N, CA, C and O atoms as a GROMACS GRO file, in nm:
protein
  556
    1UNK      N    1   0.085  -0.118   0.000
    1UNK     CA    2   0.000   0.000   0.000
    1UNK      C    3   0.089   0.124   0.000
    1UNK      O    4   0.177   0.137   0.085
    2UNK      N    5   0.066   0.212  -0.092
    2UNK     CA    6   0.141   0.336  -0.104
    2UNK      C    7   0.052   0.451  -0.056
    2UNK      O    8  -0.067   0.456  -0.089
    3UNK      N    9   0.109   0.544   0.021
    3UNK     CA   10   0.037   0.665   0.062
    3UNK      C   11   0.123   0.785   0.024
    3UNK      O   12   0.241   0.792   0.057
    4UNK      N   13   0.061   0.878  -0.047
    4UNK     CA   14   0.130   0.999  -0.094
    4UNK      C   15   0.040   1.118  -0.059
    4UNK      O   16  -0.082   1.112  -0.077
    5UNK      N   17   0.100   1.226  -0.010
    5UNK     CA   18   0.021   1.344   0.028
    5UNK      C   19   0.090   1.472  -0.016
    5UNK      O   20   0.211   1.487  -0.001
    6UNK      N   21   0.010   1.563  -0.070
    6UNK     CA   22   0.057   1.696  -0.108
    6UNK      C   23  -0.046   1.799  -0.066
    6UNK      O   24  -0.164   1.768  -0.049
    7UNK      N   25   0.000   1.923  -0.051
    7UNK     CA   26  -0.089   2.034  -0.020
    7UNK      C   27  -0.094   2.130  -0.138
    7UNK      O   28   0.010   2.177  -0.185
    8UNK      N   29  -0.216   2.158  -0.184
    8UNK     CA   30  -0.237   2.258  -0.288
    8UNK      C   31  -0.272   2.389  -0.219
    8UNK      O   32  -0.336   2.389  -0.114
    9UNK      N   33  -0.231   2.500  -0.278
    9UNK     CA   34  -0.266   2.631  -0.223
    9UNK      C   35  -0.341   2.709  -0.330
    9UNK      O   36  -0.300   2.714  -0.446
   10UNK      N   37  -0.452   2.769  -0.289
   10UNK     CA   38  -0.535   2.847  -0.380
   10UNK      C   39  -0.575   2.978  -0.314
   10UNK      O   40  -0.609   2.981  -0.196
   11UNK      N   41  -0.571   3.086  -0.390
   11UNK     CA   42  -0.627   3.215  -0.348
   11UNK      C   43  -0.768   3.223  -0.401
   11UNK      O   44  -0.793   3.191  -0.518
   12UNK      N   45  -0.861   3.266  -0.317
   12UNK     CA   46  -1.000   3.280  -0.362
   12UNK      C   47  -1.039   3.427  -0.363
   12UNK      O   48  -0.975   3.511  -0.300
   13UNK      N   49  -1.146   3.455  -0.437
   13UNK     CA   50  -1.196   3.593  -0.447
   13UNK      C   51  -1.305   3.623  -0.345
   13UNK      O   52  -1.358   3.734  -0.343
   14UNK      N   53  -1.339   3.528  -0.261
   14UNK     CA   54  -1.443   3.548  -0.161
   14UNK      C   55  -1.569   3.472  -0.197
   14UNK      O   56  -1.569   3.387  -0.286
   15UNK      N   57  -1.675   3.504  -0.126
   15UNK     CA   58  -1.802   3.431  -0.129
   15UNK      C   59  -1.849   3.397  -0.271
   15UNK      O   60  -1.866   3.484  -0.356
   16UNK      N   61  -1.868   3.267  -0.293
   16UNK     CA   62  -1.920   3.220  -0.420
   16UNK      C   63  -1.815   3.185  -0.523
   16UNK      O   64  -1.850   3.135  -0.631
   17UNK      N   65  -1.688   3.209  -0.494
   17UNK     CA   66  -1.582   3.174  -0.589
   17UNK      C   67  -1.573   3.022  -0.599
   17UNK      O   68  -1.556   2.954  -0.498
   18UNK      N   69  -1.584   2.970  -0.720
   18UNK     CA   70  -1.579   2.827  -0.746
   18UNK      C   71  -1.458   2.800  -0.834
   18UNK      O   72  -1.445   2.860  -0.941
   19UNK      N   73  -1.369   2.710  -0.791
   19UNK     CA   74  -1.246   2.683  -0.864
   19UNK      C   75  -1.233   2.534  -0.895
   19UNK      O   76  -1.261   2.449  -0.811
   20UNK      N   77  -1.190   2.505  -1.016
   20UNK     CA   78  -1.170   2.368  -1.062
   20UNK      C   79  -1.034   2.316  -1.014
   20UNK      O   80  -0.931   2.375  -1.046
   21UNK      N   81  -1.035   2.209  -0.938
   21UNK     CA   82  -0.912   2.149  -0.885
   21UNK      C   83  -0.872   2.021  -0.959
   21UNK      O   84  -0.770   1.960  -0.927
   22UNK      N   85  -0.952   1.980  -1.056
   22UNK     CA   86  -0.938   1.848  -1.117
   22UNK      C   87  -0.798   1.821  -1.171
   22UNK      O   88  -0.739   1.718  -1.141
   23UNK      N   89  -0.745   1.912  -1.250
   23UNK     CA   90  -0.612   1.891  -1.309
   23UNK      C   91  -0.504   1.882  -1.202
   23UNK      O   92  -0.412   1.801  -1.212
   24UNK      N   93  -0.514   1.967  -1.098
   24UNK     CA   94  -0.416   1.964  -0.990
   24UNK      C   95  -0.423   1.832  -0.914
   24UNK      O   96  -0.320   1.775  -0.879
   25UNK      N   97  -0.545   1.783  -0.889
   25UNK     CA   98  -0.561   1.656  -0.818
   25UNK      C   99  -0.508   1.542  -0.905
   25UNK      O  100  -0.440   1.453  -0.854
   26UNK      N  101  -0.538   1.543  -1.034
   26UNK     CA  102  -0.488   1.439  -1.124
   26UNK      C  103  -0.335   1.438  -1.127
   26UNK      O  104  -0.273   1.332  -1.136
   27UNK      N  105  -0.274   1.556  -1.120
   27UNK     CA  106  -0.128   1.564  -1.119
   27UNK      C  107  -0.070   1.503  -0.991
   27UNK      O  108   0.033   1.437  -0.995
   28UNK      N  109  -0.137   1.526  -0.878
   28UNK     CA  110  -0.092   1.464  -0.753
   28UNK      C  111  -0.102   1.312  -0.763
   28UNK      O  112  -0.011   1.240  -0.721
   29UNK      N  113  -0.213   1.264  -0.818
   29UNK     CA  114  -0.231   1.119  -0.836
   29UNK      C  115  -0.119   1.064  -0.924
   29UNK      O  116  -0.061   0.960  -0.893
   30UNK      N  117  -0.088   1.132  -1.033
   30UNK     CA  118   0.019   1.087  -1.123
   30UNK      C  119   0.153   1.081  -1.050
   30UNK      O  120   0.227   0.984  -1.066
   31UNK      N  121   0.186   1.184  -0.972
   31UNK     CA  122   0.312   1.185  -0.898
   31UNK      C  123   0.318   1.075  -0.792
   31UNK      O  124   0.427   1.030  -0.754
   32UNK      N  125   0.202   1.033  -0.743
   32UNK     CA  126   0.199   0.929  -0.639
   32UNK      C  127   0.238   0.792  -0.692
   32UNK      O  128   0.287   0.708  -0.617
   33UNK      N  129   0.217   0.770  -0.821
   33UNK     CA  130   0.243   0.639  -0.879
   33UNK      C  131   0.134   0.538  -0.855
   33UNK      O  132   0.144   0.424  -0.900
   34UNK      N  133   0.028   0.577  -0.784
   34UNK     CA  134  -0.083   0.485  -0.754
   34UNK      C  135  -0.164   0.462  -0.882
   34UNK      O  136  -0.202   0.557  -0.951
   35UNK      N  137  -0.190   0.336  -0.912
   35UNK     CA  138  -0.271   0.299  -1.028
   35UNK      C  139  -0.414   0.263  -0.990
   35UNK      O  140  -0.507   0.284  -1.067
   36UNK      N  141  -0.430   0.208  -0.869
   36UNK     CA  142  -0.562   0.167  -0.822
   36UNK      C  143  -0.572   0.200  -0.674
   36UNK      O  144  -0.488   0.155  -0.595
   37UNK      N  145  -0.673   0.277  -0.634
   37UNK     CA  146  -0.688   0.315  -0.494
   37UNK      C  147  -0.789   0.426  -0.478
   37UNK      O  148  -0.895   0.426  -0.539
   38UNK      N  149  -0.753   0.522  -0.392
   38UNK     CA  150  -0.842   0.634  -0.361
   38UNK      C  151  -0.762   0.763  -0.354
   38UNK      O  152  -0.645   0.764  -0.315
   39UNK      N  153  -0.826   0.872  -0.392
   39UNK     CA  154  -0.770   1.005  -0.369
   39UNK      C  155  -0.872   1.082  -0.284
   39UNK      O  156  -0.991   1.090  -0.316
   40UNK      N  157  -0.822   1.138  -0.175
   40UNK     CA  158  -0.904   1.214  -0.081
   40UNK      C  159  -0.862   1.360  -0.090
   40UNK      O  160  -0.743   1.391  -0.079
   41UNK      N  161  -0.958   1.450  -0.109
   41UNK     CA  162  -0.930   1.593  -0.124
   41UNK      C  163  -1.003   1.665  -0.011
   41UNK      O  164  -1.124   1.654   0.002
   42UNK      N  165  -0.928   1.739   0.071
   42UNK     CA  166  -0.984   1.802   0.191
   42UNK      C  167  -0.935   1.947   0.202
   42UNK      O  168  -0.815   1.973   0.193
   43UNK      N  169  -1.028   2.040   0.222
   43UNK     CA  170  -0.990   2.180   0.242
   43UNK      C  171  -0.980   2.207   0.393
   43UNK      O  172  -1.066   2.167   0.471
   44UNK      N  173  -0.873   2.277   0.431
   44UNK     CA  174  -0.853   2.318   0.569
   44UNK      C  175  -0.937   2.443   0.594
   44UNK      O  176  -0.929   2.540   0.519
   45UNK      N  177  -1.017   2.442   0.699
   45UNK     CA  178  -1.098   2.558   0.735
   45UNK      C  179  -1.246   2.524   0.737
   45UNK      O  180  -1.289   2.424   0.680
   46UNK      N  181  -1.322   2.608   0.804
   46UNK     CA  182  -1.465   2.580   0.823
   46UNK      C  183  -1.556   2.667   0.737
   46UNK      O  184  -1.678   2.667   0.756
   47UNK      N  185  -1.499   2.742   0.642
   47UNK     CA  186  -1.584   2.828   0.558
   47UNK      C  187  -1.556   2.806   0.409
   47UNK      O  188  -1.579   2.895   0.328
   48UNK      N  189  -1.508   2.688   0.374
   48UNK     CA  190  -1.490   2.650   0.234
   48UNK      C  191  -1.533   2.505   0.219
   48UNK      O  192  -1.540   2.432   0.318
   49UNK      N  193  -1.560   2.464   0.096
   49UNK     CA  194  -1.611   2.329   0.072
   49UNK      C  195  -1.544   2.268  -0.050
   49UNK      O  196  -1.493   2.338  -0.137
   50UNK      N  197  -1.546   2.135  -0.054
   50UNK     CA  198  -1.496   2.058  -0.168
   50UNK      C  199  -1.610   1.968  -0.216
   50UNK      O  200  -1.680   1.908  -0.135
   51UNK      N  201  -1.626   1.961  -0.346
   51UNK     CA  202  -1.729   1.874  -0.402
   51UNK      C  203  -1.701   1.844  -0.547
   51UNK      O  204  -1.593   1.874  -0.598
   52UNK      N  205  -1.799   1.783  -0.613
   52UNK     CA  206  -1.789   1.760  -0.756
   52UNK      C  207  -1.910   1.822  -0.824
   52UNK      O  208  -2.021   1.822  -0.770
   53UNK      N  209  -1.888   1.873  -0.944
   53UNK     CA  210  -1.994   1.934  -1.024
   53UNK      C  211  -1.940   1.948  -1.166
   53UNK      O  212  -1.819   1.939  -1.188
   54UNK      N  213  -2.026   1.969  -1.260
   54UNK     CA  214  -1.979   2.007  -1.394
   54UNK      C  215  -1.934   2.152  -1.386
   54UNK      O  216  -2.014   2.241  -1.355
   55UNK      N  217  -1.808   2.177  -1.414
   55UNK     CA  218  -1.751   2.311  -1.402
   55UNK      C  219  -1.775   2.387  -1.533
   55UNK      O  220  -1.688   2.392  -1.620
   56UNK      N  221  -1.893   2.444  -1.543
   56UNK     CA  222  -1.929   2.522  -1.661
   56UNK      C  223  -1.991   2.653  -1.612
   56UNK      O  224  -2.038   2.660  -1.499
   57UNK      N  225  -1.992   2.759  -1.696
   57UNK     CA  226  -2.031   2.892  -1.649
   57UNK      C  227  -2.167   2.900  -1.582
   57UNK      O  228  -2.182   2.973  -1.483
   58UNK      N  229  -2.266   2.829  -1.631
   58UNK     CA  230  -2.398   2.835  -1.569
   58UNK      C  231  -2.397   2.781  -1.428
   58UNK      O  232  -2.448   2.845  -1.336
   59UNK      N  233  -2.339   2.664  -1.410
   59UNK     CA  234  -2.334   2.604  -1.277
   59UNK      C  235  -2.238   2.678  -1.185
   59UNK      O  236  -2.255   2.676  -1.063
   60UNK      N  237  -2.138   2.744  -1.241
   60UNK     CA  238  -2.048   2.825  -1.159
   60UNK      C  239  -2.124   2.939  -1.091
   60UNK      O  240  -2.085   2.984  -0.984
   61UNK      N  241  -2.232   2.983  -1.153
   61UNK     CA  242  -2.318   3.086  -1.091
   61UNK      C  243  -2.432   3.022  -1.013
   61UNK      O  244  -2.472   3.072  -0.908
   62UNK      N  245  -2.486   2.910  -1.066
   62UNK     CA  246  -2.602   2.848  -1.003
   62UNK      C  247  -2.573   2.794  -0.864
   62UNK      O  248  -2.655   2.809  -0.773
   63UNK      N  249  -2.457   2.729  -0.845
   63UNK     CA  250  -2.428   2.669  -0.714
   63UNK      C  251  -2.422   2.775  -0.604
   63UNK      O  252  -2.490   2.758  -0.502
   64UNK      N  253  -2.344   2.882  -0.617
   64UNK     CA  254  -2.344   2.984  -0.511
   64UNK      C  255  -2.482   3.048  -0.490
   64UNK      O  256  -2.518   3.080  -0.377
   65UNK      N  257  -2.557   3.067  -0.598
   65UNK     CA  258  -2.691   3.124  -0.586
   65UNK      C  259  -2.782   3.031  -0.507
   65UNK      O  260  -2.857   3.076  -0.420
   66UNK      N  261  -2.776   2.902  -0.537
   66UNK     CA  262  -2.856   2.804  -0.463
   66UNK      C  263  -2.818   2.803  -0.316
   66UNK      O  264  -2.905   2.800  -0.229
   67UNK      N  265  -2.688   2.805  -0.288
   67UNK     CA  266  -2.644   2.804  -0.148
   67UNK      C  267  -2.696   2.926  -0.073
   67UNK      O  268  -2.734   2.916   0.044
   68UNK      N  269  -2.697   3.042  -0.139
   68UNK     CA  270  -2.748   3.163  -0.075
   68UNK      C  271  -2.900   3.158  -0.054
   68UNK      O  272  -2.952   3.220   0.038
   69UNK      N  273  -2.970   3.085  -0.141
   69UNK     CA  274  -3.114   3.067  -0.119
   69UNK      C  275  -3.142   2.973  -0.004
   69UNK      O  276  -3.232   2.996   0.076
   70UNK      N  277  -3.062   2.865   0.005
   70UNK     CA  278  -3.082   2.768   0.112
   70UNK      C  279  -3.039   2.823   0.248
   70UNK      O  280  -3.107   2.803   0.348
   71UNK      N  281  -2.925   2.892   0.249
   71UNK     CA  282  -2.870   2.949   0.373
   71UNK      C  283  -2.830   3.092   0.342
   71UNK      O  284  -2.714   3.118   0.308
   72UNK      N  285  -2.924   3.185   0.352
   72UNK     CA  286  -2.899   3.323   0.308
   72UNK      C  287  -2.801   3.399   0.397
   72UNK      O  288  -2.796   3.380   0.518
   73UNK      N  289  -2.723   3.486   0.333
   73UNK     CA  290  -2.639   3.579   0.411
   73UNK      C  291  -2.727   3.682   0.482
   73UNK      O  292  -2.844   3.701   0.448
   74UNK      N  293  -2.670   3.746   0.578
   74UNK     CA  294  -2.733   3.859   0.648
   74UNK      C  295  -2.854   3.820   0.732
   74UNK      O  296  -2.936   3.905   0.764
   75UNK      N  297  -2.865   3.694   0.769
   75UNK     CA  298  -2.970   3.653   0.861
   75UNK      C  299  -2.917   3.667   1.003
   75UNK      O  300  -2.798   3.691   1.025
   76UNK      N  301  -3.005   3.654   1.097
   76UNK     CA  302  -2.966   3.669   1.237
   76UNK      C  303  -2.932   3.533   1.297
   76UNK      O  304  -3.008   3.478   1.377
   77UNK      N  305  -2.817   3.479   1.258
   77UNK     CA  306  -2.770   3.352   1.310
   77UNK      C  307  -2.705   3.374   1.446
   77UNK      O  308  -2.649   3.481   1.473
   78UNK      N  309  -2.712   3.275   1.531
   78UNK     CA  310  -2.655   3.287   1.666
   78UNK      C  311  -2.504   3.307   1.663
   78UNK      O  312  -2.448   3.367   1.755
   79UNK      N  313  -2.439   3.256   1.561
   79UNK     CA  314  -2.294   3.277   1.546
   79UNK      C  315  -2.260   3.426   1.548
   79UNK      O  316  -2.156   3.466   1.600
   80UNK      N  317  -2.348   3.508   1.493
   80UNK     CA  318  -2.323   3.652   1.488
   80UNK      C  319  -2.324   3.715   1.628
   80UNK      O  320  -2.258   3.816   1.651
   81UNK      N  321  -2.398   3.656   1.720
   81UNK     CA  322  -2.401   3.707   1.857
   81UNK      C  323  -2.267   3.685   1.927
   81UNK      O  324  -2.231   3.758   2.019
   82UNK      N  325  -2.194   3.582   1.882
   82UNK     CA  326  -2.065   3.550   1.942
   82UNK      C  327  -1.952   3.628   1.877
   82UNK      O  328  -1.871   3.690   1.946
   83UNK      N  329  -1.945   3.626   1.743
   83UNK     CA  330  -1.829   3.680   1.673
   83UNK      C  331  -1.854   3.811   1.598
   83UNK      O  332  -1.760   3.886   1.574
   84UNK      N  333  -1.977   3.839   1.561
   84UNK     CA  334  -2.010   3.964   1.489
   84UNK      C  335  -1.926   3.982   1.362
   84UNK      O  336  -1.887   4.094   1.329
   85UNK      N  337  -1.899   3.872   1.291
   85UNK     CA  338  -1.813   3.882   1.173
   85UNK      C  339  -1.887   3.866   1.041
   85UNK      O  340  -1.824   3.871   0.935
   86UNK      N  341  -2.018   3.848   1.045
   86UNK     CA  342  -2.098   3.846   0.922
   86UNK      C  343  -2.084   3.721   0.837
   86UNK      O  344  -2.127   3.721   0.722
   87UNK      N  345  -2.023   3.615   0.891
   87UNK     CA  346  -2.003   3.498   0.806
   87UNK      C  347  -2.066   3.369   0.860
   87UNK      O  348  -2.020   3.260   0.827
   88UNK      N  349  -2.169   3.380   0.940
   88UNK     CA  350  -2.235   3.260   0.991
   88UNK      C  351  -2.284   3.173   0.876
   88UNK      O  352  -2.269   3.051   0.878
   89UNK      N  353  -2.344   3.237   0.774
   89UNK     CA  354  -2.393   3.161   0.660
   89UNK      C  355  -2.279   3.087   0.589
   89UNK      O  356  -2.301   2.981   0.530
   90UNK      N  357  -2.158   3.143   0.593
   90UNK     CA  358  -2.042   3.080   0.531
   90UNK      C  359  -2.011   2.946   0.597
   90UNK      O  360  -1.985   2.847   0.530
   91UNK      N  361  -2.013   2.945   0.729
   91UNK     CA  362  -1.989   2.821   0.803
   91UNK      C  363  -2.097   2.718   0.772
   91UNK      O  364  -2.066   2.600   0.748
   92UNK      N  365  -2.221   2.761   0.771
   92UNK     CA  366  -2.332   2.669   0.748
   92UNK      C  367  -2.331   2.614   0.605
   92UNK      O  368  -2.355   2.495   0.585
   93UNK      N  369  -2.304   2.700   0.507
   93UNK     CA  370  -2.297   2.653   0.368
   93UNK      C  371  -2.185   2.552   0.350
   93UNK      O  372  -2.204   2.448   0.286
   94UNK      N  373  -2.068   2.582   0.406
   94UNK     CA  374  -1.954   2.491   0.393
   94UNK      C  375  -1.983   2.357   0.460
   94UNK      O  376  -1.944   2.252   0.409
   95UNK      N  377  -2.051   2.360   0.573
   95UNK     CA  378  -2.087   2.237   0.642
   95UNK      C  379  -2.184   2.154   0.560
   95UNK      O  380  -2.173   2.031   0.554
   96UNK      N  381  -2.280   2.220   0.495
   96UNK     CA  382  -2.378   2.150   0.414
   96UNK      C  383  -2.313   2.077   0.296
   96UNK      O  384  -2.346   1.961   0.269
   97UNK      N  385  -2.222   2.142   0.227
   97UNK     CA  386  -2.154   2.080   0.113
   97UNK      C  387  -2.050   1.980   0.161
   97UNK      O  388  -2.041   1.870   0.107
   98UNK      N  389  -1.971   2.016   0.262
   98UNK     CA  390  -1.869   1.927   0.316
   98UNK      C  391  -1.729   1.976   0.283
   98UNK      O  392  -1.708   2.048   0.186
   99UNK      N  393  -1.635   1.935   0.365
   99UNK     CA  394  -1.496   1.980   0.351
   99UNK      C  395  -1.411   1.888   0.266
   99UNK      O  396  -1.296   1.921   0.237
  100UNK      N  397  -1.466   1.774   0.224
  100UNK     CA  398  -1.382   1.680   0.149
  100UNK      C  399  -1.464   1.590   0.058
  100UNK      O  400  -1.586   1.578   0.070
  101UNK      N  401  -1.391   1.528  -0.034
  101UNK     CA  402  -1.449   1.429  -0.124
  101UNK      C  403  -1.343   1.321  -0.147
  101UNK      O  404  -1.224   1.350  -0.152
  102UNK      N  405  -1.389   1.197  -0.161
  102UNK     CA  406  -1.301   1.085  -0.192
  102UNK      C  407  -1.343   1.028  -0.327
  102UNK      O  408  -1.461   1.001  -0.350
  103UNK      N  409  -1.245   1.009  -0.414
  103UNK     CA  410  -1.270   0.962  -0.551
  103UNK      C  411  -1.184   0.839  -0.576
  103UNK      O  412  -1.067   0.837  -0.538
  104UNK      N  413  -1.240   0.736  -0.638
  104UNK     CA  414  -1.157   0.620  -0.673
  104UNK      C  415  -1.047   0.659  -0.772
  104UNK      O  416  -1.065   0.749  -0.854
  105UNK      N  417  -0.934   0.590  -0.762
  105UNK     CA  418  -0.827   0.603  -0.862
  105UNK      C  419  -0.830   0.475  -0.944
  105UNK      O  420  -0.824   0.365  -0.889
  106UNK      N  421  -0.838   0.491  -1.074
  106UNK     CA  422  -0.843   0.378  -1.167
  106UNK      C  423  -0.745   0.405  -1.280
  106UNK      O  424  -0.750   0.511  -1.343
  107UNK      N  425  -0.656   0.312  -1.305
  107UNK     CA  426  -0.555   0.326  -1.410
  107UNK      C  427  -0.474   0.455  -1.394
  107UNK      O  428  -0.438   0.519  -1.493
  108UNK      N  429  -0.444   0.492  -1.269
  108UNK     CA  430  -0.359   0.607  -1.242
  108UNK      C  431  -0.426   0.742  -1.255
  108UNK      O  432  -0.359   0.845  -1.254
  109UNK      N  433  -0.559   0.742  -1.266
  109UNK     CA  434  -0.635   0.868  -1.280
  109UNK      C  435  -0.753   0.871  -1.185
  109UNK      O  436  -0.808   0.765  -1.152
  110UNK      N  437  -0.794   0.990  -1.140
  110UNK     CA  438  -0.920   0.997  -1.065
  110UNK      C  439  -1.034   0.948  -1.154
  110UNK      O  440  -1.045   0.990  -1.269
  111UNK      N  441  -1.119   0.861  -1.102
  111UNK     CA  442  -1.230   0.805  -1.179
  111UNK      C  443  -1.348   0.902  -1.173
  111UNK      O  444  -1.433   0.894  -1.084
  112UNK      N  445  -1.350   0.992  -1.269
  112UNK     CA  446  -1.454   1.096  -1.277
  112UNK      C  447  -1.526   1.084  -1.410
  112UNK      O  448  -1.470   1.038  -1.509
  113UNK      N  449  -1.653   1.128  -1.410
  113UNK     CA  450  -1.728   1.131  -1.534
  113UNK      C  451  -1.680   1.244  -1.624
  113UNK      O  452  -1.608   1.333  -1.581
  114UNK      N  453  -1.721   1.238  -1.751
  114UNK     CA  454  -1.679   1.340  -1.849
  114UNK      C  455  -1.718   1.480  -1.804
  114UNK      O  456  -1.646   1.576  -1.834
  115UNK      N  457  -1.829   1.494  -1.734
  115UNK     CA  458  -1.878   1.626  -1.693
  115UNK      C  459  -1.872   1.641  -1.542
  115UNK      O  460  -1.955   1.711  -1.483
  116UNK      N  461  -1.774   1.578  -1.479
  116UNK     CA  462  -1.760   1.581  -1.334
  116UNK      C  463  -1.621   1.631  -1.298
  116UNK      O  464  -1.522   1.566  -1.330
  117UNK      N  465  -1.615   1.745  -1.232
  117UNK     CA  466  -1.487   1.801  -1.189
  117UNK      C  467  -1.487   1.815  -1.036
  117UNK      O  468  -1.592   1.828  -0.973
  118UNK      N  469  -1.367   1.812  -0.979
  118UNK     CA  470  -1.348   1.834  -0.836
  118UNK      C  471  -1.332   1.985  -0.817
  118UNK      O  472  -1.247   2.047  -0.881
  119UNK      N  473  -1.413   2.043  -0.728
  119UNK     CA  474  -1.413   2.189  -0.714
  119UNK      C  475  -1.396   2.232  -0.568
  119UNK      O  476  -1.429   2.159  -0.474
  120UNK      N  477  -1.343   2.352  -0.555
  120UNK     CA  478  -1.336   2.424  -0.428
  120UNK      C  479  -1.440   2.534  -0.434
  120UNK      O  480  -1.441   2.614  -0.528
  121UNK      N  481  -1.527   2.539  -0.334
  121UNK     CA  482  -1.626   2.647  -0.322
  121UNK      C  483  -1.591   2.733  -0.203
  121UNK      O  484  -1.590   2.685  -0.090
  122UNK      N  485  -1.562   2.860  -0.228
  122UNK     CA  486  -1.535   2.954  -0.120
  122UNK      C  487  -1.669   3.005  -0.068
  122UNK      O  488  -1.749   3.061  -0.143
  123UNK      N  489  -1.693   2.985   0.060
  123UNK     CA  490  -1.818   3.031   0.123
  123UNK      C  491  -1.797   3.155   0.209
  123UNK      O  492  -1.894   3.222   0.244
  124UNK      N  493  -1.672   3.186   0.243
  124UNK     CA  494  -1.646   3.301   0.331
  124UNK      C  495  -1.673   3.432   0.259
  124UNK      O  496  -1.676   3.437   0.136
  125UNK      N  497  -1.692   3.536   0.336
  125UNK     CA  498  -1.733   3.666   0.280
  125UNK      C  499  -1.615   3.748   0.226
  125UNK      O  500  -1.635   3.854   0.168
  126UNK      N  501  -1.494   3.697   0.246
  126UNK     CA  502  -1.378   3.772   0.199
  126UNK      C  503  -1.281   3.678   0.127
  126UNK      O  504  -1.289   3.556   0.144
  127UNK      N  505  -1.191   3.733   0.048
  127UNK     CA  506  -1.089   3.648  -0.016
  127UNK      C  507  -1.007   3.574   0.089
  127UNK      O  508  -0.981   3.626   0.198
  128UNK      N  509  -0.967   3.453   0.055
  128UNK     CA  510  -0.891   3.372   0.149
  128UNK      C  511  -0.777   3.299   0.077
  128UNK      O  512  -0.781   3.280  -0.045
  129UNK      N  513  -0.678   3.260   0.154
  129UNK     CA  514  -0.572   3.171   0.107
  129UNK      C  515  -0.608   3.033   0.159
  129UNK      O  516  -0.614   3.012   0.280
  130UNK      N  517  -0.633   2.939   0.069
  130UNK     CA  518  -0.679   2.806   0.109
  130UNK      C  519  -0.572   2.701   0.090
  130UNK      O  520  -0.494   2.705  -0.005
  131UNK      N  521  -0.569   2.606   0.183
  131UNK     CA  522  -0.484   2.488   0.174
  131UNK      C  523  -0.574   2.369   0.151
  131UNK      O  524  -0.670   2.347   0.225
  132UNK      N  525  -0.543   2.292   0.048
  132UNK     CA  526  -0.620   2.172   0.016
  132UNK      C  527  -0.524   2.054   0.026
  132UNK      O  528  -0.425   2.047  -0.048
  133UNK      N  529  -0.553   1.961   0.116
  133UNK     CA  530  -0.468   1.844   0.136
  133UNK      C  531  -0.520   1.731   0.046
  133UNK      O  532  -0.637   1.693   0.055
  134UNK      N  533  -0.433   1.680  -0.038
  134UNK     CA  534  -0.467   1.571  -0.130
  134UNK      C  535  -0.387   1.448  -0.088
  134UNK      O  536  -0.264   1.449  -0.088
  135UNK      N  537  -0.459   1.342  -0.051
  135UNK     CA  538  -0.397   1.219  -0.005
  135UNK      C  539  -0.436   1.106  -0.100
  135UNK      O  540  -0.555   1.083  -0.125
  136UNK      N  541  -0.336   1.038  -0.152
  136UNK     CA  542  -0.358   0.927  -0.246
  136UNK      C  543  -0.312   0.799  -0.177
  136UNK      O  544  -0.201   0.792  -0.124
  137UNK      N  545  -0.399   0.697  -0.178
  137UNK     CA  546  -0.368   0.566  -0.120
  137UNK      C  547  -0.396   0.459  -0.223
  137UNK      O  548  -0.496   0.467  -0.295
  138UNK      N  549  -0.311   0.360  -0.230
  138UNK     CA  550  -0.338   0.249  -0.318
  138UNK      C  551  -0.213   0.179  -0.363
  138UNK      O  552  -0.107   0.185  -0.300
  139UNK      N  553  -0.229   0.110  -0.476
  139UNK     CA  554  -0.119   0.031  -0.530
  139UNK      C  555  -0.090   0.071  -0.674
  139UNK      O  556   0.000   0.015  -0.737
   0.00000   0.00000   0.00000
């Protein structure tokens, strides 16, 4: 069993910024030498999320819009009573989507559909420097 880990760094533009990580994750898998196994992608922090979606312009706008409808900004969340930082919805949105995704590795590549990309969704209200830990396990 081989285990390989790298950290990707990304700058985000703030709330609703959606970034495609697929090529970077595939490159980590290639450097790992793993042909069959799993790749786990995890963002450090409680106001960003990792998931899969078709990375196209319509969905790049639709996903953040949907998240704001489900968990709107500027509501009176109890988090605001503690920190007064205006980002309670950011924490809740990131929690709903999740901080990580695990994808099978097949023939040395992440096993993704033609219209399925691994993405980082920034939920925080300001630009951030994000660390994404990519761990590859397998043979």
